[in-house]
C-alpha positions, 0 to 999 in steps of 0.5 A: 500500500502506498502513502501519498500526501495531498496538497490542499488549501485550508481556506477551501474544503478539505478533500474526503473520500475512500482512502483519504485520511487526516493526519494530526502532526501534533498527536500523530493520530490518523482519522478516516475522512469517511468515518461513519461515527464522530471522531477526534484526534487525542489532542482535539486538533481535528474533530469530525462531527458526522451528525452535523456533517462538519470537519473542525480543525484548530490549527491547519498547519498541524494537519496533513491529508494523506491518501493510501492506495493499493500498489499495482 
């Protein structure tokens, strides 16, 4: 499985989809962008509120978006 970081503009929407994860650089947690339950990293820099359909990020500079892909 390959890991590829995705460049994104914090002022725009963060991408989400199958194989896309949010990685907190502060606590090293990795959260699935397509989670079906409310999630947060341990330091609460990233919070996914499924019920409200929101992604909350306190410090964009500490978040990386990563895509995991099957190797061919």
